[in-house]
Structure formats: C-alpha cells, structure tokens
C-alpha positions as CSV (number, residue, x, y, z in Angstrom):
1,M,10.5,27.1,17.1
2,N,7.9,26.6,20.0
3,N,4.9,24.3,19.6
4,D,1.3,25.4,20.4
5,D,1.6,24.2,23.9
6,D,4.7,26.4,24.5
7,S,3.3,29.3,22.7
8,P,1.2,32.3,23.9
9,L,-1.9,31.7,21.4
10,P,-2.7,28.5,19.6
11,G,-1.4,28.7,16.0
12,T,1.5,30.7,17.0
13,E,5.2,30.3,16.9
14,V,8.4,32.0,18.6
15,H,11.7,32.1,16.9
16,S,15.0,33.8,17.4
17,L,16.5,36.0,14.3
18,R,19.9,37.5,14.5
19,S,20.3,40.8,12.8
20,D,23.8,41.9,11.4
21,H,22.7,45.2,10.9
22,V,21.6,46.0,14.5
23,G,23.8,43.5,16.2
24,D,21.4,41.9,18.2
25,D,19.1,38.7,18.2
26,F,15.3,39.5,18.1
27,K,12.4,37.6,19.3
28,I,10.2,36.8,16.3
29,L,6.5,36.0,17.1
30,V,4.4,34.6,14.3
31,G,0.7,34.1,14.4
32,Q,-1.1,32.4,11.7
33,P,-4.4,33.1,10.4
34,A,-7.3,31.0,11.7
35,S,-8.1,29.9,8.0
36,P,-5.5,30.7,5.5
37,G,-8.0,30.0,2.7
38,L,-7.2,29.6,-1.1
39,R,-4.7,32.3,-1.5
40,P,-1.5,33.1,0.1
41,P,-2.1,35.4,3.3
42,K,-0.7,38.6,3.7
43,V,1.6,39.9,6.2
44,L,1.0,42.4,9.1
45,F,4.6,43.4,10.4
46,M,4.6,44.9,13.8
47,G,6.8,46.1,16.9
48,D,5.8,45.9,20.5
49,P,4.4,42.4,20.7
50,W,4.7,42.5,24.4
51,A,1.8,44.9,24.2
52,N,0.1,44.3,21.0
53,F,0.8,40.6,19.5
54,G,-2.1,38.9,21.1
55,T,-4.7,41.8,20.2
56,A,-3.5,41.9,16.7
57,V,-3.6,38.0,16.1
58,E,-7.1,37.8,17.6
59,I,-8.3,40.9,15.7
60,T,-7.1,39.5,12.5
61,R,-8.5,36.2,13.1
62,M,-12.0,37.3,13.9
63,L,-12.1,39.7,11.3
64,G,-10.6,37.0,8.8
65,E,-13.1,34.4,9.7
66,T,-16.1,37.2,9.0
67,G,-14.4,37.8,5.4
68,D,-13.8,41.8,6.6
69,L,-10.0,41.1,6.4
70,P,-8.0,39.0,4.0
71,P,-5.9,36.1,5.7
72,L,-3.0,37.9,7.6
73,L,0.0,36.3,8.8
74,V,1.0,38.5,11.8
75,V,4.9,38.9,12.1
76,A,5.9,40.8,15.4
77,V,9.6,41.6,16.1
78,G,10.4,41.8,20.0
79,Y,13.3,41.2,22.3
80,R,14.9,38.3,24.2
81,V,14.3,40.1,27.4
82,A,12.5,39.2,30.7
83,T,10.9,42.0,31.9
84,L,8.5,44.9,30.3
85,Q,10.9,47.5,31.9
86,D,13.7,45.9,29.8
87,N,11.9,46.4,26.8
88,Y,11.9,50.3,26.6
89,P,15.4,51.3,26.0
90,L,15.6,48.6,23.2
91,R,12.4,49.9,21.4
92,T,13.6,53.4,21.9
93,R,16.9,52.4,20.4
94,D,15.4,50.8,17.3
95,F,12.2,53.3,17.0
96,T,13.9,56.6,17.2
97,P,15.5,58.5,13.9
98,G,19.1,59.4,13.9
99,V,18.8,62.6,14.9
100,D,20.4,64.9,17.9
101,V,17.8,64.9,20.6
102,T,17.7,66.2,24.2
103,T,15.1,64.0,25.6
104,G,16.9,62.6,28.8
105,H,18.5,59.7,27.4
106,D,22.3,59.8,28.3
107,D,23.4,56.5,26.2
108,P,23.9,57.5,22.5
109,T,23.8,53.8,21.6
110,M,20.3,53.5,22.7
111,I,18.8,56.3,20.5
112,G,18.9,57.1,16.8
113,G,18.6,53.2,15.6
114,A,15.5,53.6,13.2
115,P,18.2,53.6,10.0
116,R,19.6,50.1,11.2
117,F,16.4,48.7,12.4
118,L,14.6,49.6,9.0
119,A,17.6,47.8,7.3
120,F,17.2,44.7,9.6
121,L,13.4,44.7,8.2
122,R,14.4,45.1,4.5
123,D,17.4,43.0,4.3
124,E,17.0,40.3,6.9
125,L,13.3,40.1,8.3
126,L,11.5,40.1,4.8
127,P,13.5,37.5,3.1
128,W,13.3,35.4,6.3
129,V,9.5,35.7,6.3
130,E,9.4,34.8,2.6
131,G,11.8,31.9,2.8
132,R,9.7,29.9,5.6
133,Y,6.0,31.1,4.7
134,D,4.0,30.9,1.5
135,V,3.0,34.8,1.8
136,D,2.3,37.6,-0.5
137,T,5.1,40.3,0.8
138,N,4.5,42.8,-1.9
139,D,1.3,43.9,-0.4
140,S,2.3,43.7,3.4
141,T,1.3,46.0,6.0
142,F,3.1,47.7,8.8
143,F,1.7,48.7,12.2
144,G,3.7,50.9,14.7
145,D,2.1,52.5,18.0
146,S,3.8,55.6,20.0
147,L,7.4,55.6,19.2
148,G,6.5,52.4,16.9
149,G,4.0,55.3,15.3
150,L,7.3,57.3,15.0
151,F,9.5,54.6,13.3
152,A,6.3,53.8,10.9
153,T,6.4,57.6,9.8
154,Y,9.9,57.5,9.3
155,V,9.8,54.4,7.1
156,L,7.1,56.1,5.1
157,L,9.2,59.3,4.6
158,T,12.6,56.9,3.5
159,E,11.7,53.9,2.0
160,P,8.0,53.8,1.6
161,D,8.2,51.1,-0.8
162,T,9.1,48.7,2.3
163,F,5.5,48.1,2.8
164,A,2.3,48.7,0.8
165,R,0.3,49.8,3.9
166,Y,0.9,51.8,7.1
167,A,-1.0,51.8,10.3
168,I,0.2,54.7,12.3
169,G,-1.2,55.1,15.6
170,S,-0.4,57.7,18.0
171,P,2.8,58.6,16.7
172,S,5.5,60.3,18.7
173,L,6.1,63.2,16.3
174,Y,7.4,65.4,19.2
175,W,10.7,63.2,19.0
176,G,13.9,65.1,18.2
177,D,12.1,68.5,18.4
178,G,9.6,67.4,15.6
179,A,12.4,66.1,13.0
180,M,9.6,64.0,11.3
181,F,8.3,67.3,9.9
182,E,11.8,68.3,8.6
183,L,11.8,64.8,7.0
184,E,8.5,65.3,5.5
185,A,9.4,68.5,4.0
186,D,12.7,66.8,2.4
187,Y,11.0,63.8,1.1
188,A,8.6,66.5,-1.0
189,R,11.5,68.5,-2.3
190,H,13.0,65.1,-4.0
191,H,9.8,63.6,-4.9
192,D,6.4,64.0,-6.5
193,D,4.8,61.2,-5.7
194,L,4.2,58.9,-2.4
195,P,2.7,55.2,-3.3
196,A,1.3,54.2,-0.3
197,R,-1.9,53.5,1.6
198,V,-1.7,55.1,5.4
199,S,-4.0,55.4,8.1
200,F,-3.0,57.8,10.9
201,S,-5.3,57.3,14.3
202,I,-4.9,58.9,17.6
203,G,-6.9,59.3,20.7
204,A,-8.7,62.7,21.3
205,Y,-7.0,62.8,24.7
206,E,-3.5,62.4,23.7
207,N,-2.8,65.9,24.9
208,S,-2.0,67.9,28.2
209,A,-5.6,68.5,28.7
210,G,-6.4,64.9,28.3
211,D,-3.5,64.2,30.8
212,R,-5.5,66.5,33.2
213,H,-8.6,64.7,32.6
214,W,-7.3,61.4,33.3
215,R,-5.5,62.4,36.4
216,E,-8.7,64.1,37.7
217,Q,-10.7,60.8,38.0
218,L,-7.9,58.9,40.0
219,P,-8.4,58.0,43.4
220,A,-7.0,60.7,45.8
221,A,-3.9,59.0,46.8
222,R,-3.0,58.2,43.1
223,R,-4.1,61.4,41.8
224,A,-1.5,63.2,44.0
225,A,1.3,61.1,43.3
226,A,0.2,61.5,39.4
227,E,0.2,65.3,40.0
228,A,3.3,65.4,41.6
229,E,5.1,63.2,38.4
230,A,3.5,65.7,35.9
231,S,4.4,68.6,38.0
232,G,6.9,71.0,35.8
233,E,6.3,68.8,32.6
234,P,6.0,71.0,29.0
235,P,2.7,70.9,27.7
236,F,2.3,68.5,24.7
237,D,-0.2,68.0,21.8
238,M,-0.1,64.6,20.2
239,V,-3.3,65.1,18.4
240,A,-2.1,68.5,17.1
241,D,1.2,66.6,15.7
242,S,-0.7,64.2,14.2
243,E,-3.3,66.9,12.3
244,R,0.0,68.8,11.4
245,M,1.5,65.7,9.5
246,V,-1.8,64.5,7.9
247,G,-2.3,67.9,6.7
248,L,1.1,68.3,5.2
249,L,1.1,65.1,3.5
250,R,-2.7,65.8,2.2
251,G,-1.2,69.1,0.8
252,R,1.3,67.6,-1.4
253,A,-1.4,66.0,-3.5
254,Y,0.7,62.9,-3.9
255,P,-1.4,60.9,-6.8
256,S,-0.6,57.6,-5.5
257,L,-1.0,58.2,-1.7
258,E,-4.2,57.0,0.0
259,L,-4.3,58.9,3.4
260,D,-7.0,58.5,6.2
261,Y,-7.0,60.0,9.5
262,E,-9.3,59.5,12.5
263,V,-9.4,60.9,16.2
264,L,-10.8,58.4,18.5
265,P,-13.3,59.9,21.0
266,G,-12.7,59.3,25.0
267,E,-9.2,57.5,24.3
268,Y,-5.9,58.1,26.0
269,H,-2.5,57.3,25.0
270,Q,-2.5,54.1,27.1
271,T,-6.1,53.0,25.8
272,A,-5.9,54.1,22.1
273,P,-3.4,51.1,20.8
274,P,-6.1,48.2,20.2
275,L,-8.5,50.8,18.8
276,N,-5.6,52.3,16.5
277,L,-5.2,48.7,15.2
278,S,-8.5,47.6,14.6
279,R,-9.8,50.9,12.9
280,S,-6.6,51.2,10.7
281,L,-6.8,47.7,9.6
282,R,-10.5,47.9,8.6
283,T,-9.6,51.4,6.9
284,L,-6.7,50.0,5.0
285,F,-8.5,47.1,3.8
286,D,-11.8,48.6,3.2
287,A,-13.8,47.0,5.7
288,P,-16.8,48.3,7.5
289,H,-15.6,50.9,10.3
C-alpha cells in the first residue's frame, strides 16, 4: 500500500491483488470517504479507474459532506500497465460477455472474460474488501460506463445479488450483436423478480447523428481527419439500445426492481461519464437531482 504522498489523491490507497479466476494481477485503488461518520461506509465498486477514480472520489466526498450521499468507500479495479492504450485490450477482455462476436478482435483470449471477472469480484475482491475495511458490503453499488456499463448489465442479468445498486452509464449494448437482449429474455423466462435498484443514463448524442454533430464543430483539419476515420462505419444508436433495454425491464413488472433512466442533453459518449456517475449516485441514494 502506498501512503498519501505516493497516491493520486489524499486518503487514497494503491494495492495489488492477484486473481486466480482471471489469471492476472489487478491494481486496486481505494478512496476513503472524507468523513466516515458513526456508521460503516457503504462501498462503491467500479472499473476504469484510469478515467473515473478521481472523479468518483471527489463526487462521493463532496456529496457525502453535504449529507446527500452516505459515506462511500470507493474501490476501483484497474490494471498494472503503464499507458492508457495498454488498458483497452484488458478492459475488453474483462467487460465483455462470453459470446461469439465479430468486432475485429482477433485474439480470442482478449474477449469474453466477463464470467471470469464477475467470479473475481464475488469470490476474491469482495472478501478482500470485507477483510481489510469496516464496511457494509451488503448494500454496495457498482458503477460501469461504456464497456463497463455492458458488464454492469451482464452482472444485473446473471448474478443480480452481487450488488444492491447498479449505476449503468452509456452501456455498449451493441456488443455481440445485442447479446444482452437475449440474456434479458433468458432471465425473464426463469425468474419472476429482479431485486435491485438500477439507474441507466446516457448522453443524448451517443448515436450516429451525435457523432456527426461533434465532427461538424471541429476545426477544419481535425474535421477532415475525423470524417475520413468515420467513413464507412455503420450507423449506431446507443440511446435507442438503452431505451430498448429499459423498456424491456420495465415491461417485466418485477416487484423488487427499482429502475430509473435518464438521457443527458448535450452529452456525447466521451463527455457523459462524470455526469453518468453523479446523476446515477444521486438517483440511487435519493439525493436531489
């Protein structure tokens, strides 16, 4: 563990944790609440700390100080790699479900690892957290964005009791030609309840029209390069995918499912994550939003 002087934020820790399920070493970042209070903090678990850990720690601390959130211990699972580019194949490995996909990934060992990563969370990370910290893991939250949102949806539809609350931001539900929709239908065939509190959120511009709107505002040189890169790409609509999933879940009328959904005006896939996190946490914990 590193002390405050070696950590990215005061009151944070850096650990290494081996996973036998995944066969890899994870970098675990832990952020303490600003004021733990008289009760043990709840836990916010998340992936992608390279993009979201600092944001999550500061948001939970600020809203904890105002009393809008309970004290939250932030536990983020990352990778022991040196560059942002090195993160991409590893998060793809861990966040994607075990389905046959045709998305250009030619290394079969680097896709479809969601079952193993979920086993790591349940069997290895959760006991590790319980053994080190005085926390309440029975009422924990998971935040995932983009591919992390895909993984959060996968957990919700396979082992929903892993977490009590799910903050699902901009989920990549296109993965595996819509495999999550098949998983949702399979869950519904075998269950009459889904006990969880869930917040879906997504930027209004997370579709092909939004991509075009983004490119139109770029300086000429960047716009030309972006147009060339986008040329020939199939149209996509992550907003419609999210609305479809939310509609299906609401239509099941699960008695124990509390489900909220929000489309964030003016936000793109690359700008939505901090708002996805803030809005979802306030929704999940009944704070003003």
